[in-house]
Phi, psi and omega in degrees: 000123187292148183285151177236133180253147178269128175241125178257126172268115181231157182169165172296161168300147177063030168268357186082033185289321182292323186287324171302312180301318181298323182285332174283321189254336182060229182270001174276055183223156174221160185230136178213197165245149175292151189302128170082353177223167192259015172285146188276138182242117178244129175218152186206174179236139183234133176276131182246167177302153178070029172073014173281141174248136178255122173269105189257121182252121176271099185286156179297150179300135183215142182273328182207184175260012167268091196301132171230001177211167180303322182294317180288334178293326178297318181299322185289314180307313176296323181286337174265352189242095176300341178285342183287134186303339180262004183307132189289133166284334183216143172250142174238112190262125184255120179246165177250136186299330179282342185231041186297318184299306181298319178297330182288340183306308184294323180309309182292330178291314179297317179305325184287343178275007179052042164269132173303127185228129178257147184252125167257117175260114188267175177055041175295340178291351180266357185302310181296324184289329184261002183070033187254136176226144179237142172255098179293326180294317175299312181297323180290318177296316188288323186266001180049054178208180173255146183237135173249120173271120187233143163231110180289333180291324182262359181061039189245141167091342186294319177299314173305314179302313185300321173298322186284323179294326182287342176253040177309326187294339184271358178281133179292142171253012176302134181286157179277326184228141181274105185299331178301339182289346189279334174199087191312302187304312187299318186283329176297318179296322177297316186294328181295318189283325181241066186295339185257007183264137175295129187295319179293318176302316183290325179293319183295320178298317178302312192269346185251139184264061186227168180271125182250030178055254188276351180290128181277104180287336181290334175289325181288318182293338179276358183288117182301325181287327177303319178304324183286347181267121178280171179296320171304309178306311177305318182293321177299321179293325178296316183291327173297321182287325175300319175298310184294330182290315182291331172300312182299311180302316177304309186301323185291314184289336179309310179270324189284340186225133175236131174242122177261100190298323183298335185277336185292134182251128186217111177263352187305308182304319181294318177293321180295329179299327179271309191285341173248018178296146188294339182244303184295327182300316178301312184298319184294319185297312184287335175296321183291312173301322181296311176302316184294309189286335172296317178299319179295320172297314185291312186287321193278332183302313186294305182297324183291321172299315179294326174297309180305313179290322180294320175287326171300318179293324182291318177301310181297316177301313179293328175292332179275326185279321183273158180286151175307135175164184190289321183295315180299314181298316180299311183295306188281342180241352183242295186287313189282318172301324176295322173297313178302319175303335178275306185297324183306329187276349189300313182294319175299311178305310181297315182290323174300316176288333177298316181291314179303317181295322178297313189290327178286312179303321187279347181098352185290323190298329180294325180289329180290314183298323173293321186289320180276342188299322177304330181274315190287329187297336185285345180253007178090013179249174172260158171309328184283351180290335188298319181300307175301322183293322179281323177306328188296344181288334173276298179197134185294342183295304176292336177293323181286328175297325174298353186276356187297335179275007173272110184301307185290127184296323177295306183299323177292313176306309179302312175303317173306314191286330181259349183302321181298345178292333183292138183292114186263162184295342177292337178283334184307313175306323177296311188299313187299313179296321184283318176295321179296326184286317190247338181264120185292151179289146186157168184225148183233117180050043176078352180248139182299154168295325179290323177295319180296324177295317173300319177296320178295327174299316178298316185290320177300315181299311181298311176305318176296322175304312174302304184295319174303320180297311181301318177288323175297321179304314187285331185277311187290123177274059186252124180271120179216113175293137190226095169250132178269101173235119181231129179284137176252088184297168168290151176287137180207160173287133183298145176275123180309314190295312183297312184303314184298311184299320179297309182302314179299317177300314181293327178295315185298316187294327178288306186306308181280341179273290181290327182313311184304310179297312179304314183295320181299308179305319182298314179298318178293320175297322174296318188294320180292329184272335191267340182229157181204152175278158170081170185299327187297327183271310185299327179250033188304319185297316177292325179296305185300314179304315184288317186296316184252023183306321181291342184260139181272071176276144180287159183301326177299307183298320181290316175304319184293322177295317180301311183299314178298322172300311181294323177301313172299332181254011178275180182295326179289323179293319172303322176294318178297321178300314185294328183263004175307318176298329179290314189262359172294317171303346171273352178097009185251157180255187179291337180288319174295327173315300179310303174309321181288324181287316181294327185285001173291339179293310166193140195304327176300341180293341180309314188287322180290323180297316182295319184301327180284311181305318183267012177053041176266133179303329187220174181276041172292113189300324193288314179293316179297324183297323190284321183290320184289323171310322183276356183288138183246134168300109184292337182267306184272343185074167181086186182288141172296318178260097165254186175305317185293312180287331172300311182291324179302316182290321184301308186295323180300318176288334178287332186242343182285149175271081183259049183206111183297322183300322180293319181296324177300315182285325173301320169303314182295323187277338185256349179068022188200147178265008178293309180294316172294330174298314173298316179303307180308311193284312185289318177297314176299325179286320171300315184298312185299312184293319181290319177298319174304306184304309179308308181297313183296331178281326188267336186296000000 
């Protein structure tokens, strides 16, 4: 059995750490969450020389071991807890050749924990372009380490890095800084009390408010000298430590790094002047978004239609092939449509993350965040929230998954909770059939009333999301540090491998994470629609045949009537009848009640359910619209679907959380059923109240 070593990949954001991780692990990687928290955990396996395997964990990007976020706390907790199964045998610190001075701060801190540490200087292909030259021999000697010059773009240095990792026992663990030098008396007293403890490790325990596993914090708190240091004193000592580290780094780089400024070619400033402009920056960003979402609609439609048709054909083929019975029904009406309900989202998710990944890899996304932060901050959101909110117009599922790059937990949670208010493509079939039914044809300033109504629903959704975010920011008592620090990386051509791996990883996360919940609820809904108590359900065929005996119905028409009768008297039909008194004040009858309940599987199911209820052979909107137009209100008389009830239904669907897929993703992203449950309750209540007011005022 070959030996496996643990490797921690560490570095500042935007140093190309993910590219190094992808180059080492390829497709041998998986993504999950750290237990109990929502920070993303990436790990993979890399084959090293002499049959050694490396378990590589890609830690969240961090600037130093002085934690200011949940991501950074994860890094420190791992490096200080030797009992952790992922505790590294070796740390690999990835730096960017253009920002070496800043990147080396965390390198010196990890070295002082006496963990074997290798330095990767990434983006080496830019050295000549930027006029940078390095004395690697001098740097290795002064930093007491081994250095790998790497260019993931040109696939250089990865084999050398693997060799260095496999020889990790040869790497010096000598510290870069004597931590006692920042306050000799204080550290001497600490050493007397803890003679067997590493001083720098103890110093991190004292100054960090994170969970350190087996390190006994009570012992540290008991130190009399520690009690004499106030938080302000400790902060001053931390600043003194940082200054001493940079003095050391400056001395090393005086000889180790040479930069010829006259040789450097830089278009970055010119691009930034345009892309972060107070006016043109927004115009360019919204133009790019328009192109992206137009592309998503155009490109995703074909594969989504193909997936939809394929699963429908598979269900029909199996229904004809297998004998009638509960198992066949479960398979063809529960499991296969449930799987189809998962797979159909893959094109939208893949295309959305393709574009997001390209924007991030190119360096443009950081400019967007900077640009939008000044607007979004007023509403309790981050500049990074704008991408999920606008992505929600395609689908809330990938939009919520896109919140992962928001560092502040409070801002991320608020973004997750309000994103479903934005009008997604699944609402369109509902909107189109209701608008066609209740909004008259005509034009205002050349635009049709129906088009204006649709546009208004989009604006209402986005406006509600922003206002809700403002309210949640005031209401939620969540302590979450929020500092707006955004790295402005250099512009670069996206690496094809990184883009593909991001798309695959995000798509897999949805299919295996949310997919299980979607499939389970699909089967429950199938059961509720396929079974019912009493004679009306069990003898539906005889009852319908007797009822329509005098009419010469075709076999297809008769079968539609039987299906409709069964649905009415199934458990889901009984549920629709049961909630009728609750939805009657909104202007709906039990048929709409069934459609509302069943469309919890996915909003677009609304139209298909109505097709079954009204005994329509297909999801033909024109036929369904004609049947709905003929419905009479049993209490008020006149058409059931008039302007008042139509607007009420449109507003209900605009605000209600009618999508189990979204709830499944919210549960996955928040690691709790608490938030999706609250989201479901509050959005549905709000939708009900708004729909009630609209109907009562307009009827």
